[in-house]
C-alpha positions, 0 to 999 in steps of 0.5 A: 168154258165151252163145252161141247156136248154130242150128237147121239145116236138120232135113232134111241132119242125119244122126241117130243113136244109141247102140248102147245103145238097147232093141231091144225099144223102138228108138224110145225114145230121144233121136237126136243129130247134128253139124254144124259150129256145133251138136250136135242133139238129138230125141226118137225117137219124133217126129222131126219135132218139136221139137229142142234146138240146142246149141254144141259146149261145152255139148253136151260139158258135158252129157255129161260130168255125164251120164257122171259119173251 
C-alpha cells in the first residue's frame, strides 16, 4: 500500500539540521521538519525551494538504511 504525505504549510514547520553539520559551511546540509502525518526534508541552501514530504514510516526506513552505510 502506498501512503501519501500531505505537503503542509512550510511557514508553520519548525526546521532543524543535524548537530553533526559542518560548522565551516552551515548551508551544506539538509533540514528536517516533522508534522503529525509527514516528515519534510529540504536543502538548507534553498529553504524556499522544493522539499520532500515523507510518511513517517518511509522516513524511518530511510534513516535505518542510511545508518547501515
